[in-house]
Every structure is written in C-alpha cells, then in structure tokens.
C-alpha positions as CSV (number, residue, x, y, z in Angstrom):
1,M,-18.1,-15.8,15.2
2,L,-21.8,-14.7,15.2
3,D,-21.0,-12.0,17.8
4,E,-18.3,-10.7,15.6
5,L,-20.6,-10.5,12.6
6,E,-23.2,-8.6,14.7
7,R,-20.5,-6.1,15.7
8,V,-19.6,-5.7,12.0
9,R,-23.2,-5.1,11.0
10,A,-23.7,-2.6,13.9
11,Y,-20.5,-0.6,13.1
12,R,-21.4,2.8,11.6
13,A,-25.0,1.6,11.1
14,D,-26.1,5.2,11.6
15,V,-24.0,6.5,8.8
16,P,-26.0,6.9,5.5
17,E,-24.8,5.3,2.3
18,P,-23.0,7.8,0.0
19,D,-24.9,9.2,-2.9
20,S,-23.9,8.5,-6.5
21,A,-22.0,11.8,-6.9
22,T,-19.9,11.0,-3.8
23,V,-19.2,7.6,-5.1
24,E,-18.1,8.8,-8.5
25,A,-15.9,11.6,-7.0
26,A,-14.2,9.0,-4.7
27,R,-13.7,6.7,-7.7
28,A,-12.1,9.5,-9.7
29,D,-9.8,10.4,-6.8
30,L,-8.8,6.7,-6.4
31,M,-8.0,6.3,-10.1
32,A,-5.9,9.5,-10.0
33,A,-4.2,8.5,-6.8
34,I,-3.0,5.1,-8.1
35,G,-1.6,6.7,-11.2
36,E,-4.2,5.5,-13.7
37,E,-5.0,9.0,-15.0
38,P,-2.6,10.1,-17.8
39,R,0.1,12.5,-16.7
40,A,1.2,15.5,-18.7
41,A,4.8,15.4,-19.9
42,S,7.2,16.8,-17.4
43,P,8.9,20.1,-18.4
44,A,12.7,20.0,-18.5
45,G,13.9,20.5,-15.0
46,A,10.6,19.9,-13.3
47,R,10.5,18.5,-9.8
48,R,7.6,16.9,-8.2
49,S,6.3,13.7,-6.5
50,E,4.2,11.1,-8.3
51,P,0.4,11.3,-7.9
52,S,0.1,8.5,-5.4
53,R,2.3,10.4,-3.0
54,R,0.9,13.8,-3.9
55,R,-2.7,13.2,-3.2
56,L,-3.0,13.0,0.6
57,R,-6.2,11.0,0.8
58,K,-4.3,8.1,-0.8
59,L,-1.1,8.1,1.3
60,Q,-1.8,4.5,2.2
61,R,0.5,2.1,0.4
62,R,-0.5,0.2,-2.7
63,R,1.4,-2.2,-4.8
64,R,0.5,-3.3,-8.3
65,L,1.6,-6.7,-9.4
66,V,2.1,-7.3,-13.1
67,L,2.3,-11.0,-13.7
68,A,4.8,-12.3,-16.1
69,G,3.2,-15.7,-16.3
70,G,0.2,-14.9,-18.5
71,L,-2.4,-15.1,-15.8
72,A,-4.4,-12.1,-16.9
73,T,-8.0,-13.2,-17.3
74,V,-9.2,-10.2,-19.3
75,G,-12.9,-10.4,-20.1
76,V,-13.4,-13.4,-17.8
77,G,-13.7,-11.6,-14.4
78,I,-13.4,-13.0,-10.9
79,A,-16.5,-15.1,-11.0
80,G,-15.5,-16.8,-14.3
81,A,-11.9,-17.4,-13.3
82,L,-12.6,-18.9,-9.9
83,G,-15.0,-21.6,-11.0
84,F,-16.8,-23.8,-8.5
85,T,-15.9,-26.5,-6.1
86,T,-17.8,-29.5,-4.8
87,A,-17.7,-31.6,-1.7
88,A,-15.5,-34.0,-3.6
89,T,-12.9,-31.3,-4.5
90,P,-9.6,-32.0,-2.7
91,V,-8.3,-29.3,-0.4
92,S,-4.9,-28.1,-1.6
93,A,-2.0,-27.5,0.7
94,L,-2.4,-23.7,0.1
95,A,-6.1,-23.8,1.0
96,A,-5.4,-25.8,4.1
97,Q,-2.9,-23.3,5.3
98,M,-5.1,-20.3,4.5
99,N,-8.0,-22.0,6.3
100,K,-5.7,-22.3,9.4
101,L,-5.0,-18.5,9.2
102,A,-8.7,-17.9,8.7
103,N,-9.5,-19.8,11.9
104,V,-6.8,-17.9,13.9
105,A,-8.3,-14.6,12.6
106,A,-11.9,-15.6,13.3
107,N,-11.3,-16.6,16.9
108,Q,-9.6,-13.3,17.8
109,A,-11.2,-10.6,19.8
110,W,-12.1,-7.5,17.7
111,T,-9.9,-4.7,19.0
112,G,-8.8,-3.3,15.6
113,I,-11.4,-0.6,14.9
114,P,-10.6,2.6,16.7
115,G,-13.3,4.0,19.0
116,P,-14.1,7.7,19.4
117,G,-10.9,9.7,19.9
118,Q,-8.7,6.7,19.0
119,Y,-6.4,5.9,16.1
120,L,-5.1,2.7,14.4
121,Y,-1.3,3.0,14.6
122,T,0.9,1.1,12.1
123,Q,4.7,1.1,12.0
124,S,6.5,-0.2,9.0
125,Q,9.8,-0.2,7.2
126,G,10.7,-0.9,3.6
127,L,12.8,-0.5,0.5
128,T,11.8,2.3,-1.9
129,S,13.5,4.6,-4.3
130,S,13.7,8.3,-5.4
131,S,14.4,9.4,-8.9
132,T,15.5,12.8,-10.2
133,M,14.6,13.4,-13.9
134,G,15.3,16.0,-16.5
135,N,16.3,16.3,-20.2
136,D,15.2,12.7,-20.8
137,K,17.7,11.4,-18.1
138,E,17.0,9.8,-14.7
139,C,19.1,9.5,-11.6
140,T,17.7,6.9,-9.1
141,V,18.7,6.1,-5.6
142,S,17.4,3.3,-3.4
143,Q,16.2,4.3,0.1
144,V,14.9,2.7,3.3
145,E,11.6,4.2,4.3
146,H,10.6,4.3,8.0
147,R,6.9,5.0,8.3
148,Q,4.4,5.6,11.1
149,I,0.7,6.2,10.3
150,W,-2.2,7.0,12.7
151,I,-5.8,6.7,11.2
152,A,-9.1,7.4,12.9
153,T,-12.4,6.1,11.5
154,N,-13.3,9.6,10.2
155,G,-10.0,9.8,8.2
156,S,-8.2,12.1,10.5
157,G,-4.7,11.1,11.7
158,A,-1.0,11.6,11.0
159,I,2.0,10.3,9.1
160,N,5.7,10.5,9.9
161,D,7.9,9.4,7.0
162,V,11.7,9.2,7.1
163,R,13.9,8.0,4.2
164,D,17.5,7.3,4.7
165,Q,20.3,4.9,3.7
166,S,20.2,6.3,0.2
167,K,22.4,4.4,-2.3
168,F,23.1,4.6,-6.0
169,T,21.5,1.7,-7.8
170,S,24.5,1.0,-10.1
171,A,27.9,2.4,-11.1
172,A,26.3,3.6,-14.4
173,D,23.6,5.4,-12.4
174,Q,26.1,6.9,-10.1
175,A,28.0,8.4,-13.1
176,L,24.8,9.7,-14.6
177,C,23.7,11.3,-11.3
178,A,27.0,13.1,-11.1
179,S,27.3,14.3,-14.7
180,S,23.6,15.2,-15.3
181,F,22.4,16.4,-11.8
182,N,25.6,17.0,-9.8
183,I,24.5,14.4,-7.3
184,T,27.7,12.8,-6.0
185,D,26.6,11.9,-2.4
186,P,23.5,9.7,-2.3
187,S,22.9,10.6,1.3
188,S,22.0,14.1,0.0
189,Q,18.7,12.5,-1.1
190,N,17.7,11.4,2.4
191,S,14.5,13.1,3.5
192,S,11.7,13.2,6.1
193,W,8.3,14.8,6.5
194,N,5.4,14.6,8.9
195,N,1.9,15.9,9.1
196,R,-1.4,15.7,10.8
197,F,-4.5,15.4,8.7
198,P,-8.1,16.6,9.3
199,A,-11.1,14.3,8.9
200,G,-11.2,12.8,5.4
201,G,-7.5,13.4,4.9
202,L,-6.7,9.7,5.2
203,A,-8.8,6.6,4.7
204,M,-9.3,3.0,5.7
205,P,-9.9,0.4,2.9
206,T,-13.6,1.0,3.5
207,K,-15.8,2.9,6.0
208,N,-18.5,0.2,5.9
209,W,-17.2,-3.2,6.8
210,K,-20.7,-4.4,7.6
211,A,-21.5,-4.2,3.8
212,L,-18.9,-6.8,3.0
213,S,-19.7,-10.5,2.7
214,T,-18.0,-13.2,4.6
215,D,-18.3,-15.5,1.6
216,P,-14.8,-15.7,0.1
217,R,-15.9,-15.5,-3.5
218,T,-18.3,-12.7,-3.0
219,L,-15.7,-10.8,-0.8
220,L,-13.0,-11.1,-3.5
221,T,-15.3,-9.5,-6.0
222,Q,-16.3,-6.8,-3.5
223,V,-12.7,-5.8,-2.5
224,H,-11.7,-5.7,-6.2
225,R,-14.6,-3.4,-6.9
226,L,-13.7,-1.1,-4.0
227,D,-10.0,-1.2,-4.5
228,G,-10.0,-1.0,-8.3
229,G,-7.4,-2.0,-10.9
230,P,-7.3,-4.4,-13.8
231,D,-9.5,-7.5,-13.5
232,N,-6.8,-10.2,-13.3
233,P,-5.3,-12.5,-10.6
234,G,-2.3,-10.3,-10.0
235,E,-4.6,-7.4,-9.2
236,W,-6.9,-9.5,-7.0
237,F,-3.7,-10.5,-5.0
238,T,-2.9,-6.7,-4.7
239,N,-6.5,-6.1,-3.5
240,I,-6.1,-8.6,-0.7
241,G,-2.9,-7.0,0.5
242,D,-4.5,-3.5,0.3
243,F,-7.3,-4.6,2.6
244,M,-4.8,-6.1,5.2
245,R,-2.1,-3.4,5.5
246,E,-2.7,-0.3,7.6
247,S,-6.2,-1.7,8.0
248,D,-8.8,-2.1,10.8
249,A,-10.5,-5.2,9.1
250,P,-12.5,-7.1,11.7
251,P,-11.8,-10.8,12.4
252,A,-14.7,-12.1,10.3
253,I,-13.6,-10.2,7.3
254,R,-9.9,-11.0,7.7
255,A,-10.8,-14.7,8.0
256,A,-12.7,-14.5,4.7
257,L,-9.9,-12.6,3.0
258,Y,-7.5,-15.5,3.7
259,K,-10.0,-18.0,2.2
260,A,-10.5,-15.6,-0.7
261,A,-6.7,-15.5,-1.4
262,A,-6.6,-19.3,-1.7
263,L,-9.1,-19.0,-4.6
264,I,-7.0,-16.8,-6.8
265,P,-5.6,-18.7,-9.8
266,G,-1.8,-19.1,-9.8
267,I,-1.3,-18.4,-6.1
268,K,1.4,-20.6,-4.6
269,L,2.4,-21.7,-1.1
270,F,6.0,-20.8,-0.3
271,G,6.1,-22.2,3.2
272,T,8.1,-20.5,6.0
273,Q,9.6,-17.2,4.9
274,T,11.7,-14.6,6.7
275,S,11.3,-10.9,6.0
276,P,14.3,-8.5,5.6
277,V,13.8,-7.4,9.2
278,G,13.7,-10.9,10.6
279,Q,10.0,-11.7,10.8
280,T,9.1,-15.3,10.2
281,G,5.8,-16.4,8.8
282,L,3.9,-18.2,6.0
283,G,4.6,-16.9,2.5
284,V,2.1,-17.1,-0.4
285,G,2.3,-15.4,-3.8
286,F,3.2,-15.7,-7.5
287,T,6.3,-17.0,-9.3
288,Y,7.9,-16.1,-12.7
289,P,7.9,-18.8,-15.4
290,N,11.4,-19.6,-14.4
291,G,10.2,-20.6,-10.9
292,Q,11.7,-17.5,-9.1
293,I,9.4,-15.8,-6.7
294,D,7.7,-12.7,-8.3
295,A,5.7,-11.3,-5.3
296,E,4.7,-12.7,-1.9
297,L,2.8,-11.7,1.2
298,I,4.1,-13.1,4.5
299,F,1.6,-13.8,7.3
300,D,2.1,-14.4,11.0
301,Q,0.6,-17.9,11.7
302,Q,0.0,-17.1,15.4
303,T,-1.8,-13.8,15.0
304,A,-3.0,-13.9,11.3
305,R,-1.5,-10.5,10.8
306,L,0.2,-9.3,7.5
307,L,3.9,-9.2,8.4
308,A,5.5,-8.2,5.1
309,E,5.3,-8.0,1.3
310,E,8.2,-8.7,-1.1
311,Y,8.7,-8.2,-4.8
312,Y,11.5,-9.7,-6.8
313,D,12.9,-9.4,-10.4
314,Q,13.3,-12.5,-12.5
315,S,16.9,-13.1,-11.4
316,G,15.7,-13.5,-7.8
317,K,16.9,-10.1,-6.6
318,L,14.6,-8.5,-4.0
319,V,13.7,-5.1,-5.5
320,D,10.9,-3.9,-3.3
321,W,9.7,-4.8,0.2
322,Y,7.8,-3.6,3.2
323,A,7.6,-5.0,6.7
324,Y,4.8,-4.2,9.1
325,T,6.4,-4.2,12.6
326,Q,3.7,-2.9,14.9
327,Q,0.0,-2.3,14.9
328,K,-2.2,-1.2,17.8
329,I,-4.9,1.2,18.9
330,V,-3.7,4.5,20.5
331,D,-5.5,7.4,22.1
332,A,-3.5,10.3,20.5
333,V,-1.4,11.4,17.6
334,P,1.9,13.5,17.7
335,D,1.5,17.3,17.5
336,Y,2.7,17.6,13.9
337,P,1.8,20.6,11.8
338,M,-1.7,20.2,10.4
339,E,-2.1,19.7,6.7
340,T,-4.3,22.5,5.4
341,N,-4.0,21.9,1.6
342,T,-4.9,18.5,0.2
343,G,-2.4,19.3,-2.6
344,S,0.7,19.4,-0.5
345,P,1.8,18.6,3.1
346,S,2.8,21.5,5.3
347,G,4.8,19.5,7.8
348,T,8.4,19.5,8.7
349,T,10.7,18.4,5.9
350,T,14.4,17.7,6.0
351,G,17.0,16.6,3.6
352,N,19.3,18.4,1.2
353,S,17.2,17.8,-1.9
354,G,14.6,15.3,-0.8
355,T,11.0,16.1,-1.5
356,T,7.7,15.3,0.1
357,P,4.3,14.6,-1.4
358,S,3.4,17.9,-3.1
359,G,0.9,19.6,-5.3
360,S,1.3,19.6,-9.0
361,G,4.2,21.9,-10.0
362,T,5.5,22.6,-6.5
363,T,7.9,21.0,-4.0
364,T,9.0,21.5,-0.4
365,T,12.7,21.5,-0.2
366,G,15.0,21.0,2.8
367,S,14.8,24.7,3.6
368,G,11.0,24.7,3.7
369,T,10.6,26.9,0.6
370,S,8.4,26.3,-2.4
371,T,9.8,26.5,-5.8
372,S,8.1,26.4,-9.2
373,A,8.1,23.2,-11.3
374,A,10.7,24.5,-13.7
375,A,13.2,25.5,-11.0
376,A,14.6,22.1,-10.2
377,P,14.9,18.5,-11.6
378,E,11.8,16.4,-11.2
379,T,12.0,13.9,-8.3
380,T,9.7,10.9,-8.3
381,T,9.3,8.9,-5.1
382,T,8.3,5.3,-5.7
383,G,7.1,2.7,-3.3
C-alpha cells in the first residue's frame, strides 16, 4: 500500500500546478460541458448536438442523478452531511461490502496509468437516445451506443462511436416523427463517427492523482470539488462514478473511493446484480420512495472495476444504462482523422440523418457536408 502511495505522489511531480487563470478557464469549460450554462432558444428547424457532446474536451461520459427521495442537503455540504463515526459505530452491510472492494483494489498492481506513448483504452456499450426538435415538437428514438475511447495522460487520444438499433420510444412518438419530421424508419437515425484528438483534446478525471487524499471523507470532498455539480448526495454518487469510468485511478485512490461511497447518505446495497450485457457484480445506489431502484453502479467483486451503471424510472423500467466491457493499456490508437477544431469533430460520420458532436450552429451529416443551423431540425443526442 505504501509503495502505491509513493508512486501516486511521484506521478507527474515535475508538472507545475496550474495558475488561477487556468483553473478558472477549466472550471468554465466544465460547467459549459455538463450543460449548466444557459442555452439560447433553438431557432425553428435548428439541428445541433447538446453541449456535452459538442465540446470535445468533455467527451467522457457523465451522469446526473436527481434524487426523488428528498436527500438534497442544500447548505449542509459533504462534511455536515457525513457526520462522524466512533470505534463503537457498527459497520453496516454496505460498508462491509465496500471495504471488501477497497481491499481488492488496494492490493492490485498499478498498471492503469499510461506511460509515454501509451493510452488507456475503454470499451463500452449502452442505451442512449437521439431527439429531433423543431416548431415546439420533438421526435425521440432510443439507440444502442457502442463506444471505444483511447486517452493518454496528456489528453491526446481517439474516440470511435457507433449508434444503432434505433427504435421509436412509443406509438405516439412514432406518429409524431412521421407527421412532423417525415421520419418513418427509425434506423435512418443510426450514426457513427470517429476522431483522433491532440494533446488536451480529452481528459482524465484529474491530471494530479498525487494531490488527492486517501482519507474517504476528504476524498469525497475533493472529487466533488473537481467534478462539480450540486452539493447533494445524488451528485456525490455521480462524482464517484465519474472518477471510476474511463479512468486511470491508481489502486490507493480507487480503494478510498469505495469507502467514500459507503459514506454517502441514502446509498443502499442491492446485492448481486446483472448488467444488460450479462456482467454480474455488486450493485449499490439509490431507490425511489416506492422502493424501486433509481440509479445503481455495479462493481466487479474480483477486480474492483466498475462494470456498469443503470438508471430506472419509478415504474422500474430501465431507461438508461452503460456497461464497461474492457479496459487496458495499449501502445497505439487507430489512424482516424485528426480533430483540428475543438468545436466540431472532423472524423468519418455515417448515417442518413444522424449527427456527431458539432460546433454551435453546424452539423456533419451523413454526406459529410456542413449545413447552417436553420437548415435542418435540431438533433440532440443524450446519454
């Protein structure tokens, strides 16, 4: 354990801390990327992707959990909500299981951070959606997203994103899609794109793991400060997930993240869970007041790796999920087109009317042409 901590402290020790201007610029970019900046009203017939998909430095996934159970601790903050424990405090079943995951993580060799010329590769699959909007109407199709991402420590890398199996979300939506947008075949919304990115085009959760504490309470506060969002238990849960997916977190930090998760008020232990792609692991998360699962993270109990995340509506229907099927260190990335404009990807795009992340007011269509914002219905890709 001490050896791992020394490696964390030594990692990027020669890199100076960012100045205040850099920190503020990064914070502004983060807030815009997760959609917290106000958006101008879309002109009729506009077509573009949402900010979190448009800004390439934030193409990593992020989920926001809005709790229905009234657990928002506004004005209290993490320190006030967590309270304190003593030696006499009983260990809950949740804490016991998270401690086991922490021990698995802490005893692993640290192979997660890419060396010079290497990349952290993550392969995933999940349920997402695409919406075409105009004249106060919206046509939505569900899609399965197949995603590959390569990230180096300097932020260079690549993404390959394929969306298929498009389906109308309801009979009413199908009728609206046909009457308002002439979309009668949901498969016409299938799409794909890929790009390489220069240094700084992508990002790990942090470039300075050695600055993070291995004390669970302190770490929970730190990751929330770095990751942002409202100061409530649902967001702290989101912060934990953000630091574990597509991430090179070293074992000592991952171990502390598991213990930190057990401290979040309202978190429940769901026992053995199976993801939509057949992965089996330990599920933890939140429930609705009616007892239905609201959101959960599923962890591999043998490797302490994040296997999947799932989100349900109050009826128990699975409405959003992602499964992380492979992660490893690789020595190269595919020779995709290089992204040269941080506003829009320049890579290969296919699909009859699918879109890729794009700059404000433009889109790349299946033919590879750019059109003005007023030339087509707006398409918002969620997930």
